[in-house]
C-alpha positions in Angstrom: 114.2 43.4 2.6 111.1 41.3 1.8 110.6 40.5 5.5 111.1 44.1 6.6 108.4 45.3 4.1 105.9 42.6 4.9 104.5 44.3 8.0 104.2 47.6 6.1 102.4 45.8 3.2 100.0 44.1 5.6 99.3 47.4 7.3 98.7 49.1 4.0 96.4 46.3 2.8 94.4 46.4 6.1 94.0 50.1 5.7 92.9 49.9 2.1 90.4 47.1 2.5 89.3 48.2 5.9 87.9 51.6 4.7 84.6 50.3 3.4 84.0 48.4 6.6 84.7 51.5 8.7 82.4 53.6 6.5 79.6 51.0 7.1 80.2 51.0 10.8 80.0 54.9 11.0 76.9 55.1 8.8 75.3 57.5 8.5 77.7 60.4 8.0 75.2 62.6 6.0 71.4 62.9 5.8 69.3 59.9 4.7 66.4 60.1 2.3 63.2 58.1 2.7 61.4 58.0 -0.6 57.6 57.8 -0.3 55.7 56.4 -3.3 52.6 58.6 -2.7 52.0 62.3 -2.2 51.9 64.0 1.3 48.9 63.4 3.5 48.3 59.6 3.1 49.2 56.9 5.6 52.5 56.1 3.8 53.6 59.7 4.1 52.6 59.9 7.8 54.4 56.7 8.7 57.6 57.9 6.9 57.5 61.3 8.7 57.0 59.7 12.1 59.8 57.2 11.4 62.1 60.0 10.1 61.5 62.0 13.3 62.1 59.2 15.6 65.2 57.8 13.8 66.8 61.2 13.6 66.8 61.2 17.4 68.6 57.8 17.4 71.0 58.3 14.5 73.6 61.1 14.1 72.0 62.5 10.9 68.7 63.9 9.7 66.2 61.8 7.7 64.4 63.6 4.9 61.1 62.5 3.4 61.1 62.6 -0.4 57.6 62.2 -2.0 57.7 60.8 -5.5 54.1 59.8 -6.5 53.0 58.3 -9.9 52.3 55.1 -11.8 51.1 53.2 -8.7 54.4 53.9 -6.9 56.5 52.3 -9.6 58.2 55.6 -10.5 59.6 56.0 -7.0 60.5 52.3 -6.7 62.4 52.4 -10.0 64.3 55.5 -8.8 65.3 53.8 -5.5 66.3 50.6 -7.3 68.9 52.6 -9.3 70.5 54.4 -6.4 73.8 53.3 -4.7 73.3 50.7 -2.0 75.0 52.8 0.6 72.2 53.4 3.1 71.5 57.0 2.1 68.4 56.2 -0.1 65.6 54.2 1.5 62.0 53.6 0.5 58.8 53.4 2.5 57.8 50.3 0.6 54.2 49.1 0.6 51.8 46.8 -1.2 51.4 49.0 -4.3 55.0 49.4 -5.8 56.2 46.0 -4.6 53.2 43.7 -5.1 50.2 45.1 -7.1 51.7 47.6 -9.4 54.5 45.7 -11.2 52.0 43.4 -13.0 50.1 46.5 -14.1 53.2 48.4 -15.2 55.4 45.6 -16.6 57.9 48.1 -17.9 58.6 49.5 -14.5 62.2 48.4 -14.8 62.8 46.7 -11.4 62.2 43.3 -9.8 60.2 43.7 -6.5 62.3 41.1 -4.7 65.8 41.1 -6.4 66.1 44.9 -6.9 65.8 45.7 -3.2 67.1 44.9 0.2 64.0 44.6 2.3 65.1 45.7 5.7 62.2 46.1 8.1 58.4 45.3 8.2 56.5 48.2 9.7 53.0 46.8 9.9 49.7 46.6 7.9 46.4 48.5 7.9 43.0 47.5 6.4 40.8 49.3 4.0 37.3 50.6 4.5 34.6 50.6 1.9 33.0 54.1 2.0 30.2 55.9 0.2 28.9 59.4 0.0 25.6 59.1 1.9 24.0 61.9 -0.3 24.6 59.8 -3.4 24.4 56.2 -2.2 21.5 54.9 -0.1 23.1 51.5 0.7 24.0 50.8 4.3 25.6 47.3 4.0 27.7 45.5 1.4 24.9 43.5 -0.1 22.9 46.6 -0.5 25.8 48.4 -2.1 26.3 45.6 -4.6 22.6 45.7 -5.4 22.7 49.5 -5.9 25.7 49.3 -8.2 24.0 46.7 -10.4 20.9 48.8 -10.6 22.7 51.8 -12.1 22.4 52.5 -15.8 26.1 52.9 -16.2 28.9 51.6 -13.9 29.4 54.0 -11.0 32.8 55.5 -10.4 35.0 54.4 -7.5 38.1 56.2 -6.3 41.5 54.9 -5.4 44.8 56.4 -4.5 46.2 55.4 -7.8 46.4 52.7 -10.5 48.0 49.6 -9.0 47.2 50.6 -5.4 45.7 48.1 -3.1 42.5 50.2 -3.2 42.4 49.7 -7.0 43.0 46.0 -6.7 40.3 45.6 -4.1 37.8 47.3 -6.5 38.7 44.9 -9.2 38.4 42.0 -6.8 35.0 43.2 -5.7 33.8 43.3 -9.3 35.2 39.8 -10.0 33.5 38.4 -6.8 30.1 40.0 -7.2 29.6 40.7 -10.9 28.9 44.3 -10.2 30.5 46.8 -12.7 32.4 49.9 -11.6 34.5 52.5 -13.3 37.9 53.0 -11.7 39.0 56.6 -11.1 42.7 56.7 -10.0 44.0 59.7 -8.1 47.5 60.8 -7.1 47.1 59.7 -3.5 44.3 59.5 -1.0 43.9 63.3 -0.2 42.5 64.4 -3.7 40.4 61.2 -3.9 38.8 62.0 -0.5 38.1 65.6 -1.5 36.2 64.3 -4.5 34.3 61.7 -2.5 33.3 64.3 0.1 32.3 66.7 -2.6 30.2 64.2 -4.5 32.3 63.9 -7.6 32.5 60.2 -7.0 29.9 58.1 -5.0 32.2 55.5 -3.4 35.9 54.8 -2.7 38.2 52.4 -0.8 40.9 53.8 1.5 42.7 53.1 4.7 40.4 53.2 7.8 42.2 55.5 10.3 42.3 58.7 8.2 38.6 58.4 7.5 37.2 57.7 11.0 36.4 61.3 11.7 34.4 61.8 8.5 32.6 58.5 9.1 31.7 59.4 12.7 30.5 62.9 11.6 28.2 61.3 9.0 30.0 63.0 6.1 30.9 59.5 4.8 29.2 56.2 5.4 31.4 53.2 6.1 30.0 49.9 4.6 32.6 47.4 5.8 36.3 46.9 6.6 38.5 44.6 4.5 40.4 43.0 7.4 39.9 39.4 8.7 38.8 40.8 12.1 37.0 43.9 13.3 39.1 46.9 14.0 39.5 48.3 17.6 39.1 51.9 16.5 35.7 51.2 14.9 34.4 47.9 16.3 30.9 48.6 15.1 32.0 48.2 11.4 31.5 44.7 10.0 34.2 42.9 8.1 33.6 41.8 4.6 33.1 38.3 6.0 30.6 39.5 8.5 28.8 41.2 5.5 28.5 37.9 3.7 31.6 38.0 1.5 34.3 35.8 3.1 37.7 35.9 1.5 37.3 39.4 0.2 40.2 40.7 2.2 42.7 43.5 1.5 45.4 45.1 3.7 48.1 47.6 2.9 51.4 46.6 4.4 54.3 49.0 5.0 58.0 48.4 5.2 61.5 50.0 4.9 63.5 48.9 1.9 66.8 49.9 0.2 68.5 49.3 -3.1 69.8 45.7 -3.6 73.2 45.0 -2.2 72.9 47.1 1.0 75.9 46.0 3.2 75.0 43.6 6.0 76.3 45.9 8.8 74.0 48.7 7.6 71.1 46.3 7.3 71.6 45.1 10.8 72.0 48.6 12.3 69.0 50.0 10.4 66.8 47.0 11.4 67.9 47.3 15.0 67.1 51.0 15.1 63.7 50.6 13.4 62.8 47.7 15.7 63.7 49.8 18.8 61.7 52.7 17.4 58.6 50.6 17.0 58.6 50.0 20.8 58.5 53.7 21.7 55.2 54.9 23.2 55.1 57.8 20.7 55.3 55.4 17.7 52.9 52.9 19.2 50.4 55.6 19.8 50.7 56.9 16.2 50.5 53.3 14.8 47.4 52.7 16.9 45.8 55.9 15.5 46.7 54.7 12.0 45.3 51.3 12.7 48.6 49.7 11.9 49.2 46.2 13.3 52.8 45.2 13.7 54.4 41.7 13.9 58.1 41.4 14.3 60.1 40.2 11.3 63.9 39.8 10.7 65.2 41.1 7.3 65.2 37.5 6.0 61.6 37.0 7.2 60.5 40.3 5.7 62.2 39.3 2.4 60.4 36.0 2.4 57.1 37.7 3.2 57.6 40.0 0.2 58.4 37.1 -2.1 55.2 35.3 -1.0 53.1 38.4 -1.5 54.5 38.9 -5.0 53.7 35.2 -5.7 50.2 35.1 -4.3 48.7 38.6 -4.4 50.8 39.7 -7.5 49.7 36.5 -9.2 46.0 37.3 -8.5 46.5 40.7 -10.0 47.9 39.1 -13.2 44.9 36.8 -13.3 42.6 39.8 -13.2 44.3 41.1 -16.4 44.5 44.7 -15.2 46.7 47.0 -17.4 47.7 50.6 -17.1 45.6 53.0 -19.1 
């Protein structure tokens, strides 16, 4: 009797324990959410929507973009960290919620490395230092620093939110030059740019690509880019090093992450699909328009990259002593 039932027991065991593997292999069987830590209109949102459109053509399900701004991206990141690791909730991760915001919001409730599966690196884009030319006469970085120091009270600068790379760059600029500024955080780049163009604030830091048109039209004046090298889309703009401030560098990187514990087969499939998507002419054109530079990374390399960013850049943020207000 025992021998006769052994094959049946083996078959039943294989069926019972094989179901999760089969579910992973067939992923996705329903729509997938990509949570964006900033409101619509910014570079993170644009990247998420391009990725969602392209991946939906490669996968058998739709990908939906879910914007959840607030607290430097930590609200969205905390939400994603608590979701089931089944591949149906992803995050358009970036410098803010993973690197710069956690030291500022220590009660965020997640670990930027351990709470996530970091799946794919999507690239990085530099910032541009911009002023409203009707309010600020400076045309170079040294002149801007001198203008700031000459004001009776610290001028306001805008960022896409407390803890954003824009905010941290402003703090680093003050620490480097001794110039004093007042930080005005916005819920994303779009409202910040509206105030900059309208004259409510005299200067701001933001990603370069979405501001090129305003710079070329003269509505905004670009002072310098924060990348190590000049940018092909605006080669006339000096880097901060060209302007006499070497080492004052800031870039916003973008990636695709999921809750910790995402099964290896889904990680491999998602990484392969994203990697293939990044080679498509449509995606490469949009990335070039956004000024995003890509370098290939495996999931393990991306995770190591995140850990190093948290250690170095996150450590610098802690040293600046910035706290949420």
